[in-house]
C-alpha positions as a printed NumPy array, in Angstrom:
array([[ -0.004,   0.085,   0.111],
       [  1.507,   3.361,  -0.95 ],
       [  1.309,   6.097,   1.455],
       [  1.223,   9.621,   0.308],
       [  1.442,  12.909,   2.038],
       [ -1.176,  15.573,   1.092],
       [ -1.449,  19.36 ,   1.505],
       [ -0.428,  19.023,   5.148],
       [  0.802,  15.397,   6.16 ],
       [ -0.515,  11.853,   5.694],
       [ -4.229,  11.361,   6.643],
       [ -6.259,   8.093,   6.335],
       [ -9.28 ,   6.312,   7.85 ],
       [ -8.631,   4.632,  11.326],
       [ -8.272,   0.85 ,  10.979],
       [ -8.52 ,   0.964,   7.281],
       [ -5.106,   2.342,   5.932],
       [ -4.157,   4.151,   9.207],
       [ -2.896,   0.906,  11.231],
       [ -0.342,   0.464,  13.647],
       [  1.951,  -1.018,  11.149],
       [  1.514,   1.708,   8.788],
       [  2.126,   4.313,  11.452],
       [  5.448,   2.248,  12.281],
       [  6.635,   2.405,   8.456],
       [  5.904,   6.186,   8.265],
       [  7.666,   6.794,  11.692],
       [ 10.586,   4.664,  10.589],
       [ 10.76 ,   6.401,   7.367],
       [ 10.842,   9.916,   9.339],
       [ 13.379,   8.806,  11.611],
       [ 15.535,   7.779,   8.868],
       [ 15.214,  11.222,   7.154],
       [ 15.947,  12.81 ,  10.213],
       [ 19.122,  10.881,  10.856],
       [ 20.175,  11.772,   7.11 ],
       [ 19.957,  15.449,   8.049],
       [ 22.129,  14.924,  11.35 ],
       [ 19.125,  15.241,  13.568],
       [ 18.843,  13.621,  16.886],
       [ 15.902,  15.038,  18.832],
       [ 12.237,  15.547,  18.21 ],
       [  8.812,  16.44 ,  19.717],
       [  5.981,  13.875,  19.352],
       [  2.482,  15.359,  19.933],
       [ -1.1  ,  14.675,  19.25 ],
       [ -4.576,  16.056,  19.044],
       [ -7.76 ,  14.622,  20.804],
       [ -8.835,  12.08 ,  18.324],
       [ -9.391,   8.279,  18.951],
       [ -6.405,   6.403,  20.232],
       [ -3.904,   9.211,  19.435],
       [ -1.951,   8.487,  22.892],
       [ -1.333,   4.867,  21.408],
       [ -0.12 ,   6.052,  17.902],
       [  1.942,   8.731,  19.728],
       [  3.568,   5.985,  21.793],
       [  4.343,   4.045,  18.795],
       [  6.003,   6.773,  17.028],
       [  7.974,   7.636,  20.039],
       [  9.125,   4.082,  20.335],
       [ 10.378,   3.972,  16.534],
       [ 12.117,   7.197,  17.118],
       [ 13.977,   6.024,  20.207],
       [ 14.711,   2.617,  18.452],
       [ 16.516,   4.708,  15.896],
       [ 18.384,   6.677,  18.494],
       [ 16.492,   9.768,  18.197],
       [ 15.485,  11.546,  21.781],
       [ 11.674,  11.994,  22.057],
       [ 10.171,  15.023,  23.845],
       [  6.456,  14.223,  24.491],
       [  3.853,  16.442,  25.652],
       [  1.551,  14.839,  28.277],
       [ -1.514,  16.582,  26.9  ],
       [ -3.132,  17.161,  23.304],
       [ -1.02 ,  19.853,  21.726],
       [ -1.968,  22.624,  19.089],
       [  0.002,  22.38 ,  15.902],
       [  1.337,  25.948,  16.23 ],
       [  2.737,  24.978,  19.73 ],
       [  4.463,  21.964,  18.048],
       [  6.341,  24.349,  15.665],
       [  7.075,  26.928,  18.389],
       [  8.667,  23.865,  20.396],
       [ 10.737,  22.914,  17.334],
       [ 12.23 ,  26.087,  16.862],
       [ 12.699,  27.532,  20.608],
       [ 14.287,  24.168,  21.758],
       [ 16.125,  23.842,  18.454],
       [ 14.843,  20.358,  17.702],
       [ 15.351,  18.366,  14.501],
       [ 11.647,  18.242,  13.836],
       [  8.359,  17.467,  15.165],
       [  5.664,  14.799,  14.509],
       [  2.138,  15.389,  15.309],
       [ -0.58 ,  12.83 ,  15.444],
       [ -3.524,  14.714,  13.914],
       [ -6.097,  14.6  ,  11.094],
       [ -6.769,  18.377,  11.576],
       [-10.218,  19.159,  10.468],
       [-11.117,  15.762,   8.926],
       [-13.99 ,  13.751,  10.095],
       [-13.526,  11.711,  13.128],
       [-12.917,   8.36 ,  11.513],
       [ -9.584,   9.804,  10.282],
       [ -6.331,  10.201,  11.646],
       [ -3.028,  11.426,  10.477],
       [  0.663,  12.336,  10.749],
       [  2.158,  15.824,  10.123],
       [  5.969,  16.228,  10.038],
       [  7.563,  19.497,  10.474],
       [ 11.433,  19.634,   9.943],
       [ 14.024,  21.682,  12.171],
       [ 12.645,  25.019,  10.598],
       [  9.19 ,  24.507,  12.577],
       [  7.139,  24.972,   9.128],
       [  5.148,  21.86 ,   7.668],
       [  7.436,  19.825,   5.505],
       [  8.099,  20.931,   2.022],
       [  7.024,  18.852,  -0.976],
       [ 10.751,  17.823,  -1.679],
       [ 10.974,  16.563,   2.132],
       [  7.912,  14.383,   1.895],
       [  8.858,  13.007,  -1.294],
       [ 12.075,  11.68 ,   0.18 ],
       [ 10.077,  10.329,   3.292],
       [  7.694,   8.714,   0.872],
       [ 10.546,   7.125,  -1.12 ],
       [ 11.783,   5.625,   2.131],
       [  8.33 ,   4.34 ,   3.177],
       [  8.031,   2.498,  -0.238],
       [ 11.508,   0.545,   0.488],
       [ 10.878,  -0.264,   4.267],
       [ 10.636,  -3.955,   5.094],
       [  8.985,  -4.969,   8.351],
       [ 12.102,  -6.296,   9.883],
       [ 13.927,  -3.339,   9.303],
       [ 11.68 ,  -1.009,  11.821],
       [ 13.346,  -0.446,  14.989],
       [ 11.594,   0.179,  18.321],
       [ 12.397,   0.654,  21.794],
       [ 10.112,   0.475,  24.857],
       [  9.618,   3.973,  26.314],
       [ 10.769,   2.723,  29.889],
       [ 14.023,   1.61 ,  28.279],
       [ 14.228,   4.917,  26.276],
       [ 13.764,   7.127,  29.344],
       [ 16.541,   4.978,  31.113],
       [ 18.781,   5.658,  28.238],
       [ 18.018,   9.455,  27.899],
       [ 15.953,   8.921,  24.803],
       [ 12.554,   9.868,  26.153],
       [ 11.143,  12.88 ,  28.198],
       [  7.788,  14.164,  29.162],
       [  7.532,  17.909,  28.749],
       [  5.061,  20.698,  28.965],
       [  5.5  ,  23.203,  26.183],
       [  2.552,  25.451,  27.213],
       [  4.235,  27.82 ,  29.927],
       [  6.892,  28.814,  27.436],
       [  4.606,  29.307,  24.502],
       [  2.139,  31.645,  26.42 ],
       [  5.116,  33.538,  27.618],
       [  6.179,  34.003,  23.876],
       [  2.757,  34.863,  22.96 ],
       [  2.705,  37.584,  25.374],
       [  5.686,  39.279,  23.942],
       [  3.796,  39.652,  20.529],
       [  0.312,  40.169,  21.621],
       [ -0.662,  43.079,  23.864],
       [ -2.34 ,  40.935,  26.743],
       [ -2.93 ,  44.251,  28.663],
       [ -4.87 ,  45.888,  25.974],
       [ -7.044,  42.928,  25.42 ],
       [ -7.815,  42.851,  29.19 ],
       [ -8.637,  46.771,  29.118],
       [-11.229,  46.024,  26.29 ],
       [-13.665,  44.276,  28.72 ],
       [-14.559,  41.738,  25.835],
       [-17.387,  39.178,  26.132],
       [-16.275,  35.969,  24.322],
       [-17.696,  32.867,  23.48 ],
       [-14.904,  30.34 ,  23.042],
       [-15.542,  27.206,  21.063],
       [-12.588,  24.414,  21.192],
       [-14.51 ,  22.084,  19.131],
       [-13.226,  19.227,  21.246],
       [ -9.709,  19.741,  19.893],
       [ -6.144,  20.361,  20.746],
       [ -6.934,  24.116,  21.857],
       [ -8.339,  22.702,  25.094],
       [ -6.466,  24.309,  28.06 ],
       [ -4.669,  26.845,  25.668],
       [ -7.357,  29.331,  23.942],
       [-10.021,  28.746,  26.801],
       [ -7.46 ,  29.627,  29.534],
       [ -6.164,  32.663,  27.433],
       [ -9.655,  33.917,  26.866],
       [-10.739,  33.458,  30.559],
       [ -7.618,  35.336,  31.83 ],
       [ -8.021,  38.172,  29.181],
       [-11.511,  38.752,  28.827],
       [-14.251,  40.232,  31.023],
       [-16.806,  37.391,  30.283],
       [-16.033,  34.123,  28.61 ],
       [-18.357,  31.226,  27.859],
       [-16.212,  28.273,  26.808],
       [-18.076,  25.514,  24.906],
       [-16.824,  22.015,  23.806],
       [-13.907,  22.147,  26.182],
       [-13.541,  18.351,  26.699],
       [-12.547,  15.461,  24.704],
       [-14.962,  13.816,  22.272],
       [-13.378,  11.746,  19.694],
       [-16.498,  12.037,  17.524],
       [-16.297,  16.058,  17.669],
       [-20.019,  16.014,  18.099],
       [-20.809,  14.018,  15.152],
       [-19.278,  16.513,  12.585],
       [-15.98 ,  17.608,  11.36 ],
       [-14.007,  19.661,  13.871],
       [-14.003,  22.73 ,  11.362],
       [-14.858,  26.194,  12.544],
       [-16.736,  27.248,   9.538],
       [-19.686,  29.241,   8.85 ],
       [-22.162,  26.122,   8.93 ],
       [-20.594,  25.034,  12.257],
       [-20.855,  28.562,  13.779],
       [-24.25 ,  29.446,  12.77 ],
       [-25.87 ,  27.964,  15.914],
       [-24.301,  30.931,  17.821],
       [-25.869,  33.765,  15.936],
       [-29.093,  34.256,  17.933],
       [-27.13 ,  33.728,  21.063],
       [-24.66 ,  36.212,  20.247],
       [-27.142,  39.074,  19.41 ],
       [-29.36 ,  38.284,  22.355],
       [-26.796,  37.774,  24.758],
       [-24.689,  40.944,  23.892],
       [-21.605,  38.842,  23.233],
       [-18.588,  40.551,  21.348],
       [-17.136,  37.639,  19.511],
       [-17.001,  33.856,  18.916],
       [-13.672,  32.479,  18.504],
       [-13.324,  28.869,  17.49 ],
       [-10.511,  26.492,  16.182],
       [-10.293,  23.304,  14.444],
       [ -9.202,  19.941,  15.649],
       [ -5.56 ,  20.649,  15.9  ],
       [ -5.954,  24.291,  16.445],
       [ -4.356,  25.761,  13.44 ],
       [ -7.372,  26.944,  11.834],
       [ -9.625,  29.814,  13.175],
       [-13.524,  30.613,  12.86 ],
       [-14.693,  33.949,  13.791],
       [-18.151,  35.39 ,  14.546],
       [-18.745,  39.225,  15.257],
       [-20.952,  40.999,  17.496],
       [-24.161,  40.785,  15.14 ],
       [-23.879,  37.171,  15.086],
       [-22.411,  37.352,  11.475],
       [-19.729,  34.987,  10.482],
       [-16.581,  36.848,   9.352],
       [-14.845,  35.102,   6.583],
       [-11.148,  34.248,   6.942],
       [-10.378,  36.335,   3.854],
       [-11.605,  39.494,   5.647],
       [ -9.794,  38.47 ,   8.949],
       [ -6.629,  38.059,   6.987],
       [ -7.009,  41.662,   5.525],
       [ -7.782,  43.235,   8.866],
       [ -5.076,  41.671,  10.59 ],
       [ -2.732,  42.803,   7.767],
       [ -3.948,  46.414,   8.314],
       [ -3.297,  45.985,  11.928],
       [  0.229,  44.703,  11.71 ],
       [  1.144,  47.654,   9.301],
       [ -0.364,  50.327,  11.493],
       [ -0.382,  49.365,  15.037],
       [  2.746,  47.072,  14.925],
       [  4.844,  48.934,  12.384],
       [  5.705,  45.696,  10.572],
       [  7.313,  45.989,   7.021],
       [  7.166,  43.453,   4.411],
       [  4.946,  41.545,   1.938],
       [  1.524,  39.702,   2.513],
       [  1.24 ,  35.981,   1.252],
       [ -1.925,  34.365,   0.373],
       [ -2.978,  31.047,  -1.314],
       [ -4.125,  31.007,  -5.001],
       [ -7.682,  30.203,  -3.73 ],
       [ -7.695,  33.226,  -1.187],
       [ -9.222,  36.626,  -2.115],
       [ -7.218,  39.584,  -3.025],
       [ -8.502,  41.758,  -0.25 ],
       [ -5.212,  41.323,   1.576],
       [ -3.364,  42.456,  -1.583],
       [ -5.25 ,  45.646,  -1.435],
       [ -4.171,  46.36 ,   1.984],
       [ -0.532,  45.609,   1.177],
       [ -0.814,  48.017,  -1.732],
       [ -2.037,  50.816,   0.594],
       [  1.409,  50.625,   2.452],
       [  3.463,  50.14 ,  -0.712],
       [  4.164,  46.42 ,   0.025],
       [  4.244,  43.436,  -2.51 ],
       [  1.615,  40.618,  -2.557],
       [  2.952,  36.984,  -2.911],
       [  0.714,  34.218,  -4.084],
       [  1.261,  30.246,  -3.6  ],
       [ -0.397,  27.024,  -4.237],
       [ -2.962,  25.871,  -1.819],
       [ -1.339,  24.364,   1.163],
       [  0.179,  26.192,   4.398],
       [  3.525,  24.57 ,   3.544],
       [  3.886,  27.042,   0.81 ],
       [  2.898,  29.971,   2.88 ],
       [  5.12 ,  29.095,   5.798],
       [  8.   ,  29.356,   3.231],
       [  6.89 ,  32.968,   2.482],
       [  7.294,  33.917,   6.164],
       [ 10.516,  32.175,   6.371],
       [ 12.016,  33.253,   2.976],
       [ 10.366,  36.644,   2.281],
       [  9.686,  37.77 ,   5.878],
       [  5.877,  38.077,   5.031],
       [  4.004,  40.231,   7.597],
       [  1.102,  37.938,   7.26 ],
       [  0.488,  34.725,   5.338],
       [ -2.992,  33.225,   5.196],
       [ -5.569,  31.162,   3.266],
       [ -9.422,  31.075,   2.793],
       [ -9.769,  27.906,   4.99 ],
       [ -8.75 ,  29.797,   8.285],
       [ -4.862,  29.137,   8.43 ],
       [ -2.48 ,  32.111,   9.038],
       [  0.512,  33.132,  10.623],
       [  2.478,  36.303,  11.154],
       [  6.08 ,  37.542,  10.696],
       [  7.265,  37.179,  14.265],
       [  5.108,  33.863,  15.166],
       [  5.954,  30.296,  14.16 ],
       [  5.586,  29.599,  10.475]])
């Protein structure tokens, strides 16, 4: 069975193609790729999907069996935090067990190399070529108890350092002063204990929704799109809420509803944030968007005499614009974005 990476990692249906044996194959291939680059330490994280603890254990055992040290967060971890940990701890890469916004019967593996960005096509092609050649008896694994004794396994908590770094680029005190009333929908995903804690600490009133693990995601995809957020429209208008903020299964996509109960499209949010970064943060540089994203952000960049960069669909291409072109903001219509001084 050929395993191929898509726009963001490898995703497949659990117990169909996403099996223990295939997870081991992918993990072994990533381990061999990491070693070929001279790497020796990774973070292995997961979202809230069915059996992600077990899959993360399998991946960790294969990494350790190949002499690669594993840093394992104890709790589900947002994808941006994985990227942050790779860069801040100077790791060789990160492996995230997640199928992002896909339906609950799916699981997946995302790989980010040492730059913290989603793996580029040339990297995933190398990993795919290794997978195709792997024989079952060539997969190396080590129990985590043995790995721990040999210094190849460690439980970590990346949250405190990530929140501290976030406070250095986001004006927490300004948000507190705003007295906002926020509905925070975590969609049962990896943002639990991250986004909800931030909103509770920074906002005057916070209604946290779906802040517990449900591997079925309430019977739908964990996608914070207009259809999923429509249920809040009347509540927002009648209850005087200022904003609804939602995230997808691995917390790298957003959904926003304003104080009128209207869904605000990611295209508009990206343009608004670009204007904010130019005006209030005095950032300089181009903007980047995928080919399927509206040109609204281009108009903002033009007002500040900055260029607009267009990429194929997939955040791996946008991340490269932050790294190579120092883009002020990079975003796509599906609700993924990052900014110049955050993780790619």
